BAVODO-49704 format. One record per residue: residue in one letter; z, y, x of N, C-alpha, C in turn; residue number from 1. Coordinates in steps of 0.05 Angstrom, whole numbers, plus 5000, padded with zeros to 4 digits. Layout:
# residues N
REC   code    n_w    n_v    n_u   ca_w   ca_v   ca_u    c_w    c_v    c_u   pos
REC      a      Z      Y      X      Z      Y      X      Z      Y      X   NUM
...
//
This chain:
# residues 294
REC   code    n_w    n_v    n_u   ca_w   ca_v   ca_u    c_w    c_v    c_u   pos
REC      m   0821   3567   2892   0812   3561   2865   0813   3531   2860     1
REC      n   0824   3523   2837   0823   3495   2829   0799   3490   2812     2
REC      l   0785   3469   2819   0760   3461   2806   0762   3432   2797     3
REC      v   0754   3426   2773   0754   3398   2763   0725   3388   2763     4
REC      c   0720   3368   2779   0694   3355   2779   0696   3330   2761     5
REC      f   0676   3327   2743   0677   3306   2724   0651   3292   2720     6
REC      d   0652   3267   2710   0628   3251   2705   0635   3230   2684     7
REC      t   0614   3220   2671   0618   3200   2650   0598   3177   2655     8
REC      e   0606   3153   2645   0587   3131   2640   0587   3127   2610     9
REC      t   0564   3120   2599   0561   3120   2570   0545   3096   2561    10
REC      t   0544   3092   2535   0529   3070   2523   0499   3077   2520    11
REC      g   0491   3101   2525   0463   3109   2523   0460   3139   2529    12
REC      l   0437   3150   2523   0430   3177   2532   0432   3198   2510    13
REC      d   0433   3189   2485   0435   3208   2463   0462   3221   2462    14
REC      v   0464   3247   2468   0490   3260   2471   0505   3262   2444    15
REC      q   0490   3261   2422   0502   3264   2396   0512   3238   2384    16
REC      k   0502   3215   2394   0508   3190   2381   0521   3169   2399    17
REC      e   0517   3171   2425   0527   3150   2442   0556   3154   2449    18
REC      h   0568   3133   2462   0597   3134   2468   0602   3136   2498    19
REC      i   0622   3151   2505   0633   3151   2532   0649   3126   2536    20
REC      i   0643   3112   2558   0659   3088   2564   0673   3089   2591    21
REC      q   0668   3110   2607   0684   3116   2630   0684   3147   2633    22
REC      l   0707   3158   2638   0710   3187   2642   0727   3191   2667    23
REC      s   0715   3205   2686   0729   3209   2712   0731   3239   2718    24
REC      l   0754   3247   2727   0758   3275   2734   0774   3277   2760    25
REC      v   0766   3294   2778   0780   3299   2803   0784   3329   2806    26
REC      k   0810   3336   2810   0817   3364   2813   0819   3370   2843    27
REC      i   0805   3391   2852   0804   3398   2881   0812   3427   2884    28
REC      d   0822   3433   2908   0828   3460   2916   0805   3469   2934    29
REC      t   0789   3488   2925   0765   3496   2940   0772   3511   2966    30
REC      a   0797   3518   2970   0804   3532   2995   0800   3514   3019    31
REC      d   0807   3488   3015   0803   3468   3037   0791   3442   3027    32
REC      w   0783   3441   3001   0770   3418   2989   0787   3393   2987    33
REC      h   0813   3396   2989   0830   3372   2986   0833   3365   2957    34
REC      v   0837   3339   2952   0840   3329   2925   0869   3333   2916    35
REC      i   0872   3346   2893   0899   3352   2882   0908   3329   2865    36
REC      d   0890   3319   2847   0897   3298   2828   0872   3285   2817    37
REC      t   0875   3262   2805   0852   3247   2795   0859   3234   2768    38
REC      r   0839   3232   2751   0841   3216   2726   0816   3199   2725    39
REC      d   0820   3174   2718   0797   3156   2716   0803   3136   2694    40
REC      w   0790   3140   2671   0795   3123   2647   0770   3108   2639    41
REC      y   0774   3082   2634   0754   3067   2619   0760   3071   2589    42
REC      i   0740   3080   2575   0745   3089   2547   0734   3067   2528    43
REC      l   0752   3058   2510   0744   3039   2489   0738   3055   2464    44
REC      p   0712   3056   2456   0705   3071   2432   0719   3060   2407    45
REC      e   0725   3078   2389   0737   3070   2363   0715   3060   2345    46
REC      g   0720   3038   2331   0700   3027   2313   0680   3009   2327    47
REC      e   0659   3002   2313   0638   2984   2325   0622   2999   2345    48
REC      f   0614   2985   2367   0597   2997   2387   0583   2974   2402    49
REC      t   0561   2981   2414   0546   2962   2431   0540   2976   2457    50
REC      i   0537   2960   2478   0528   2970   2504   0501   2956   2510    51
REC      p   0479   2970   2507   0453   2958   2513   0452   2946   2541    52
REC      a   0436   2925   2544   0434   2911   2570   0424   2930   2591    53
REC      e   0406   2948   2584   0395   2966   2605   0416   2986   2614    54
REC      a   0435   2994   2596   0457   3012   2605   0477   2997   2622    55
REC      e   0484   2972   2614   0503   2956   2629   0492   2950   2657    56
REC      a   0465   2947   2659   0453   2941   2685   0457   2965   2705    57
REC      v   0460   2989   2694   0464   3013   2710   0493   3016   2719    58
REC      h   0511   3015   2699   0539   3021   2706   0557   2996   2708    59
REC      h   0547   2973   2700   0561   2948   2702   0588   2947   2687    60
REC      i   0589   2962   2665   0612   2961   2647   0605   2946   2622    61
REC      s   0619   2924   2617   0612   2907   2594   0631   2911   2571    62
REC      k   0623   2903   2548   0641   2905   2525   0666   2889   2528    63
REC      p   0665   2863   2537   0690   2848   2542   0709   2862   2561    64
REC      f   0697   2875   2582   0714   2890   2601   0729   2912   2587    65
REC      l   0715   2927   2570   0727   2950   2556   0749   2940   2537    66
REC      l   0743   2918   2523   0763   2908   2504   0789   2900   2518    67
REC      e   0787   2892   2543   0810   2884   2558   0823   2907   2572    68
REC      n   0807   2926   2582   0818   2947   2600   0816   2975   2590    69
REC      g   0801   2979   2568   0796   3006   2559   0819   3019   2543    70
REC      v   0820   3045   2543   0839   3061   2527   0822   3079   2509    71
REC      s   0834   3087   2487   0820   3105   2469   0819   3133   2480    72
REC      l   0797   3147   2474   0794   3175   2482   0816   3192   2468    73
REC      r   0823   3184   2444   0845   3198   2430   0871   3196   2446    74
REC      s   0876   3173   2457   0902   3169   2471   0905   3185   2497    75
REC      v   0882   3192   2509   0883   3207   2534   0877   3237   2530    76
REC      y   0873   3245   2505   0864   3272   2499   0884   3293   2510    77
REC      d   0910   3289   2504   0930   3309   2513   0930   3311   2543    78
REC      d   0927   3289   2557   0927   3289   2586   0902   3303   2596    79
REC      l   0879   3299   2582   0854   3312   2589   0857   3342   2587    80
REC      i   0868   3352   2566   0872   3380   2562   0891   3392   2583    81
REC      a   0913   3378   2588   0932   3388   2608   0920   3388   2636    82
REC      f   0905   3367   2642   0894   3364   2669   0874   3386   2675    83
REC      t   0858   3394   2655   0837   3414   2660   0845   3442   2653    84
REC      d   0869   3446   2645   0878   3473   2636   0875   3493   2659    85
REC      g   0862   3515   2653   0859   3537   2672   0839   3532   2694    86
REC      c   0824   3510   2693   0805   3503   2714   0776   3509   2706    87
REC      d   0760   3515   2726   0731   3515   2723   0721   3487   2729    88
REC      f   0695   3482   2724   0685   3455   2725   0661   3452   2744    89
REC      l   0658   3428   2754   0636   3420   2771   0625   3394   2762    90
REC      s   0599   3390   2763   0587   3365   2755   0559   3362   2768    91
REC      y   0547   3340   2763   0519   3336   2771   0504   3329   2745    92
REC      n   0491   3348   2733   0478   3346   2707   0498   3347   2684    93
REC      g   0522   3357   2689   0542   3358   2668   0536   3379   2647    94
REC      n   0523   3402   2655   0517   3422   2635   0498   3412   2614    95
REC      g   0479   3395   2622   0459   3385   2603   0466   3359   2590    96
REC      y   0486   3344   2602   0491   3317   2591   0521   3311   2588    97
REC      d   0536   3311   2609   0564   3301   2607   0581   3319   2590    98
REC      a   0579   3345   2592   0594   3363   2574   0586   3360   2545    99
REC      p   0560   3360   2539   0553   3356   2510   0563   3330   2499   100
REC      i   0560   3308   2514   0568   3282   2503   0599   3281   2500   101
REC      l   0613   3295   2517   0642   3297   2514   0649   3312   2488   102
REC      h   0634   3334   2484   0638   3349   2459   0635   3332   2434   103
REC      y   0613   3317   2433   0608   3301   2409   0627   3277   2406   104
REC      n   0635   3265   2428   0654   3243   2427   0681   3254   2416   105
REC      l   0689   3277   2425   0714   3289   2415   0711   3297   2386   106
REC      a   0689   3309   2380   0684   3319   2352   0686   3296   2332   107
REC      r   0676   3273   2339   0677   3250   2321   0706   3242   2315   108
REC      l   0724   3249   2333   0752   3243   2329   0768   3266   2317   109
REC      g   0753   3288   2311   0766   3312   2301   0781   3328   2322   110
REC      l   0772   3324   2347   0785   3338   2370   0766   3359   2382   111
REC      t   0777   3378   2395   0761   3400   2407   0768   3403   2436   112
REC      f   0751   3418   2450   0755   3425   2478   0745   3453   2482   113
REC      a   0760   3469   2498   0753   3497   2503   0732   3499   2525   114
REC      f   0706   3498   2516   0684   3499   2535   0679   3528   2545   115
REC      e   0684   3547   2528   0679   3575   2535   0701   3587   2552   116
REC      g   0695   3608   2566   0714   3621   2583   0719   3608   2610   117
REC      r   0701   3590   2617   0703   3576   2643   0676   3579   2658   118
REC      t   0677   3575   2684   0653   3574   2699   0645   3545   2703   119
REC      w   0619   3539   2698   0609   3512   2699   0589   3510   2722   120
REC      y   0597   3498   2744   0579   3494   2767   0565   3467   2763   121
REC      d   0539   3468   2763   0523   3443   2761   0507   3440   2786   122
REC      a   0515   3421   2803   0502   3417   2829   0473   3408   2827   123
REC      l   0466   3394   2804   0438   3387   2801   0421   3411   2797   124
REC      l   0429   3430   2780   0413   3454   2775   0411   3470   2801   125
REC      l   0432   3471   2816   0431   3486   2842   0412   3472   2861   126
REC      e   0412   3445   2861   0395   3430   2880   0366   3434   2872   127
REC      r   0360   3436   2847   0332   3441   2838   0322   3468   2849   128
REC      i   0339   3488   2850   0331   3514   2862   0326   3510   2891   129
REC      h   0344   3496   2905   0343   3493   2934   0317   3478   2942   130
REC      t   0309   3458   2926   0286   3441   2933   0260   3449   2920   131
REC      a   0260   3471   2906   0235   3480   2892   0212   3482   2912   132
REC      g   0191   3467   2906   0167   3468   2923   0168   3448   2946   133
REC      m   0190   3435   2951   0192   3416   2973   0178   3390   2967   134
REC      v   0166   3378   2987   0154   3352   2984   0163   3333   3006   135
REC      d   0161   3307   3001   0169   3287   3021   0147   3281   3040   136
REC      e   0151   3261   3057   0131   3255   3077   0105   3245   3065   137
REC      n   0105   3236   3040   0081   3227   3027   0068   3249   3010   138
REC      g   0079   3273   3012   0068   3295   2996   0077   3296   2967   139
REC      e   0096   3278   2960   0107   3277   2933   0130   3296   2930   140
REC      k   0134   3307   2906   0157   3324   2901   0183   3309   2906   141
REC      v   0202   3321   2919   0226   3308   2926   0243   3302   2902   142
REC      h   0258   3280   2903   0276   3272   2881   0302   3289   2882   143
REC      n   0313   3293   2859   0338   3308   2858   0361   3293   2844   144
REC      n   0359   3267   2842   0382   3252   2832   0405   3254   2852   145
REC      l   0429   3246   2844   0452   3249   2860   0450   3235   2887   146
REC      t   0439   3210   2886   0437   3195   2911   0418   3209   2930   147
REC      a   0395   3219   2920   0376   3233   2937   0387   3258   2949   148
REC      a   0402   3273   2933   0414   3298   2943   0435   3292   2964   149
REC      y   0452   3272   2959   0473   3265   2979   0459   3256   3005   150
REC      t   0438   3240   3003   0424   3230   3027   0412   3253   3043   151
REC      r   0401   3273   3029   0389   3296   3043   0410   3311   3060   152
REC      y   0434   3313   3050   0455   3328   3064   0469   3311   3085   153
REC      y   0472   3285   3081   0489   3269   3098   0474   3247   3113   154
REC      g   0448   3244   3107   0432   3225   3123   0434   3196   3114   155
REC      h   0450   3190   3093   0452   3163   3083   0462   3164   3054   156
REC      p   0456   3144   3038   0465   3145   3010   0495   3139   3008   157
REC      f   0507   3147   2986   0535   3141   2982   0538   3114   2968   158
REC      e   0561   3102   2971   0567   3076   2958   0578   3081   2930   159
REC      g   0571   3062   2912   0583   3062   2886   0569   3079   2865   160
REC      a   0543   3085   2869   0529   3102   2850   0530   3089   2822   161
REC      h   0534   3106   2802   0536   3099   2773   0563   3087   2766   162
REC      n   0583   3090   2783   0611   3089   2775   0619   3118   2774   163
REC      s   0630   3127   2752   0633   3156   2748   0653   3167   2769   164
REC      l   0673   3153   2777   0691   3164   2797   0677   3167   2824   165
REC      d   0661   3148   2832   0646   3150   2857   0626   3173   2855   166
REC      d   0613   3176   2832   0594   3197   2828   0608   3224   2830   167
REC      v   0633   3226   2820   0648   3251   2822   0652   3258   2852   168
REC      m   0661   3239   2867   0667   3244   2896   0641   3252   2911   169
REC      a   0619   3239   2904   0593   3246   2916   0585   3274   2908   170
REC      t   0589   3281   2883   0582   3308   2873   0598   3330   2888   171
REC      i   0624   3325   2893   0640   3344   2908   0628   3348   2936   172
REC      e   0620   3326   2949   0609   3328   2976   0582   3343   2976   173
REC      v   0566   3338   2956   0540   3353   2954   0546   3383   2949   174
REC      f   0565   3389   2932   0571   3417   2926   0582   3431   2951   175
REC      k   0599   3417   2965   0610   3428   2990   0587   3436   3009   176
REC      a   0567   3418   3011   0544   3423   3029   0528   3447   3018   177
REC      q   0525   3449   2992   0510   3471   2980   0524   3498   2986   178
REC      v   0550   3498   2983   0565   3523   2989   0563   3530   3018   179
REC      a   0566   3510   3035   0564   3515   3064   0537   3526   3072   180
REC      a   0516   3516   3059   0488   3524   3066   0481   3551   3054   181
REC      h   0491   3557   3030   0481   3581   3015   0503   3601   3007   182
REC      g   0528   3593   3009   0550   3611   3002   0559   3609   2973   183
REC      w   0583   3618   2968   0594   3616   2941   0578   3633   2921   184
REC      q   0569   3657   2930   0555   3674   2911   0530   3661   2901   185
REC      w   0516   3645   2917   0492   3632   2909   0498   3611   2887   186
REC      t   0521   3599   2888   0528   3578   2868   0536   3590   2841   187
REC      q   0544   3615   2841   0554   3627   2816   0531   3640   2801   188
REC      r   0513   3624   2790   0489   3634   2777   0493   3636   2747   189
REC      d   0489   3660   2737   0495   3665   2709   0478   3648   2690   190
REC      e   0453   3641   2698   0437   3626   2680   0446   3597   2675   191
REC      f   0465   3588   2692   0475   3561   2689   0504   3560   2679   192
REC      s   0515   3583   2671   0543   3585   2665   0548   3580   2635   193
REC      f   0534   3561   2624   0537   3555   2595   0536   3525   2590   194
REC      i   0545   3518   2567   0542   3490   2558   0528   3491   2531   195
REC      c   0506   3476   2529   0492   3476   2503   0493   3448   2492   196
REC      f   0503   3446   2467   0511   3420   2457   0487   3404   2446   197
REC      d   0470   3416   2430   0447   3399   2421   0422   3406   2437   198
REC      r   0425   3421   2458   0403   3428   2477   0384   3448   2465   199
REC      w   0390   3461   2443   0373   3482   2433   0383   3510   2439   200
REC      l   0410   3514   2437   0421   3541   2439   0443   3543   2459   201
REC      t   0445   3566   2471   0469   3574   2486   0477   3602   2478   202
REC      k   0503   3607   2479   0514   3633   2473   0523   3646   2499   203
REC      k   0511   3669   2506   0519   3684   2530   0524   3712   2521   204
REC      g   0549   3721   2525   0557   3747   2515   0557   3746   2485   205
REC      n   0543   3764   2472   0542   3765   2443   0516   3754   2431   206
REC      y   0501   3739   2447   0475   3731   2438   0471   3701   2442   207
REC      f   0455   3689   2424   0446   3661   2426   0418   3661   2437   208
REC      y   0412   3643   2456   0386   3640   2468   0376   3611   2466   209
REC      l   0350   3608   2464   0338   3582   2464   0338   3571   2492   210
REC      t   0344   3546   2495   0347   3534   2522   0324   3515   2528   211
REC      q   0305   3511   2510   0282   3494   2515   0259   3502   2497   212
REC      g   0236   3489   2501   0213   3494   2484   0196   3517   2493   213
REC      a   0175   3523   2477   0156   3543   2484   0168   3571   2487   214
REC      h   0191   3576   2474   0204   3602   2475   0230   3602   2490   215
REC      k   0233   3584   2509   0258   3582   2524   0265   3609   2536   216
REC      g   0290   3616   2533   0300   3642   2544   0300   3664   2524   217
REC      e   0287   3661   2501   0287   3682   2481   0312   3681   2464   218
REC      s   0322   3704   2456   0345   3705   2438   0335   3699   2410   219
REC      i   0353   3690   2393   0346   3685   2365   0336   3711   2352   220
REC      e   0349   3733   2359   0341   3759   2348   0312   3766   2355   221
REC      s   0305   3763   2380   0277   3769   2388   0258   3749   2375   222
REC      m   0267   3724   2371   0249   3705   2358   0242   3712   2330   223
REC      m   0259   3727   2316   0252   3736   2289   0228   3755   2290   224
REC      r   0223   3767   2312   0199   3785   2315   0175   3770   2326   225
REC      i   0181   3751   2344   0159   3737   2358   0147   3714   2342   226
REC      d   0164   3697   2331   0154   3674   2317   0176   3662   2299   227
REC      r   0180   3674   2276   0200   3665   2257   0196   3635   2250   228
REC      s   0171   3627   2248   0165   3600   2239   0176   3579   2259   229
REC      y   0179   3587   2285   0190   3569   2304   0219   3563   2298   230
REC      l   0235   3583   2291   0262   3579   2283   0264   3562   2258   231
REC      e   0245   3566   2239   0245   3549   2215   0239   3520   2221   232
REC      w   0222   3516   2241   0216   3488   2250   0241   3476   2262   233
REC      i   0255   3490   2279   0279   3479   2291   0299   3471   2269   234
REC      v   0303   3488   2250   0323   3483   2229   0314   3461   2209   235
REC      d   0288   3461   2202   0279   3444   2180   0266   3418   2188   236
REC      k   0254   3417   2212   0238   3394   2218   0245   3379   2244   237
REC      c   0258   3393   2263   0265   3379   2288   0288   3359   2284   238
REC      k   0283   3334   2290   0302   3313   2284   0326   3314   2302   239
REC      w   0324   3329   2325   0346   3331   2344   0366   3353   2338   240
REC      t   0359   3371   2319   0376   3394   2314   0401   3385   2299   241
REC      d   0425   3395   2307   0449   3388   2293   0458   3410   2274   242
REC      d   0478   3404   2258   0487   3422   2237   0498   3448   2248   243
REC      q   0510   3448   2272   0521   3472   2283   0498   3492   2290   244
REC      t   0476   3481   2301   0454   3499   2307   0441   3510   2281   245
REC      r   0439   3493   2261   0429   3503   2235   0446   3526   2224   246
REC      d   0473   3522   2227   0491   3543   2216   0489   3569   2232   247
REC      i   0481   3567   2257   0477   3592   2273   0451   3606   2266   248
REC      i   0429   3590   2263   0403   3602   2259   0399   3611   2230   249
REC      n   0409   3596   2211   0404   3602   2183   0409   3631   2174   250
REC      p   0430   3644   2183   0434   3672   2174   0412   3690   2183   251
REC      f   0400   3685   2206   0378   3701   2215   0353   3697   2197   252
REC      l   0352   3674   2184   0330   3669   2166   0336   3677   2137   253
REC      g   0359   3690   2134   0367   3698   2107   0380   3676   2091   254
REC      r   0387   3654   2104   0399   3631   2090   0429   3631   2096   255
REC      y   0445   3642   2079   0473   3644   2084   0488   3619   2076   256
REC      t   0491   3601   2094   0505   3576   2089   0531   3575   2104   257
REC      s   0549   3558   2096   0575   3554   2110   0570   3550   2140   258
REC      p   0585   3563   2157   0609   3578   2152   0604   3608   2149   259
REC      f   0579   3616   2145   0572   3644   2144   0574   3656   2116   260
REC      k   0579   3682   2113   0577   3696   2088   0558   3720   2093   261
REC      p   0545   3729   2071   0527   3753   2075   0543   3777   2085   262
REC      t   0531   3792   2103   0543   3816   2113   0524   3840   2110   263
REC      a   0535   3864   2110   0519   3888   2108   0499   3890   2131   264
REC      e   0509   3882   2155   0492   3883   2179   0479   3855   2182   265
REC      t   0453   3853   2178   0440   3828   2182   0424   3829   2208   266
REC      p   0420   3806   2221   0405   3806   2246   0376   3816   2243   267
REC      v   0364   3811   2219   0336   3818   2215   0332   3848   2217   268
REC      a   0352   3864   2211   0350   3893   2210   0353   3906   2237   269
REC      t   0358   3891   2258   0363   3903   2284   0338   3907   2299   270
REC      s   0339   3923   2320   0316   3929   2337   0308   3904   2353   271
REC      p   0283   3900   2358   0275   3877   2374   0284   3879   2403   272
REC      l   0291   3856   2414   0298   3855   2442   0273   3850   2458   273
REC      p   0271   3859   2483   0248   3854   2499   0245   3824   2506   274
REC      a   0220   3815   2506   0215   3787   2512   0214   3783   2542   275
REC      s   0237   3785   2555   0238   3783   2584   0251   3757   2592   276
REC      r   0237   3735   2591   0249   3709   2596   0260   3708   2624   277
REC      g   0285   3696   2625   0298   3693   2651   0311   3718   2662   278
REC      k   0310   3740   2647   0323   3764   2656   0344   3773   2636   279
REC      k   0363   3788   2645   0384   3798   2627   0372   3818   2608   280
REC      r   0379   3816   2582   0370   3834   2562   0391   3855   2557   281
REC      p   0382   3879   2548   0402   3899   2540   0416   3890   2515   282
REC      k   0440   3899   2511   0455   3891   2488   0443   3902   2463   283
REC      g   0442   3886   2442   0431   3894   2416   0453   3900   2397   284
REC      t   0449   3894   2371   0468   3903   2351   0478   3880   2333   285
REC      i   0478   3856   2344   0489   3833   2329   0519   3836   2327   286
REC      s   0529   3834   2303   0558   3837   2299   0572   3810   2302   287
REC      d   0598   3810   2308   0613   3785   2311   0612   3769   2286   288
REC      a   0609   3781   2263   0608   3767   2238   0583   3749   2235   289
REC      d   0563   3756   2251   0538   3741   2250   0538   3717   2269   290
REC      l   0559   3714   2284   0559   3694   2306   0578   3671   2299   291
REC      c   0572   3648   2310   0589   3625   2307   0592   3612   2334   292
REC      l   0616   3609   2343   0621   3595   2368   0619   3565   2364   293
REC      f   0609   3551   2384   0609   3522   2383   0637   3511   2382   294
//
């Protein structure tokens, strides 16, 4: 199996607003873990941008350096698509950060990426399962950043932390150790096989589920029975909610906005789904017309 491990360095932490300034991808053959090919781009954002001092202190990428050495994300887009074609993905916190920020950076340029239909292995999420309940010699909860995870497996930290290409290579080594310790089946966890762009929703099968907050794990359909006002708060008052999420939730609230049209089958009329957080729910009656893919 060919797997693409990827990582980014950015101007900040807001996935919807900040810019990618380094994008690194390494394609490996998991049969023997050899590297097939590599891409490593310093990305020069289009238009005005700044790199805060605290961000530069972490990744050591300056604006003058990018102006001299950077390439536009638009210019490498075709290569990015070709390089990742037919591959599943590996990252360290990519499901929650690197994939969403890639989505928004591409979207600002009018470009898209096929996030669905792939398996997303996130070594950070796997490591959190492995270290649940573990404490260090001082009785403190163990750290799960990439350097800490690498050190746990190999007895020493890796060089070059916060350069995205070095982080990619370290992630591959951590994932190899996870597979060796727990097996491939353990790494293929359904609850992590999604990408959520504004961190509110994920689509699994034919249903959208909340990925954070008091009702994490509930489907939108079940939320109409449990606490409709919570969905209204997400749509109307949460400053982090993006337009795509509003367009997905609004039809459930009876607000038929673009790109949706009223349908004879509305989500409100369906039977409630069981509130079994973290467990698979039986299929309900949401029609494809009621759904919107990211």
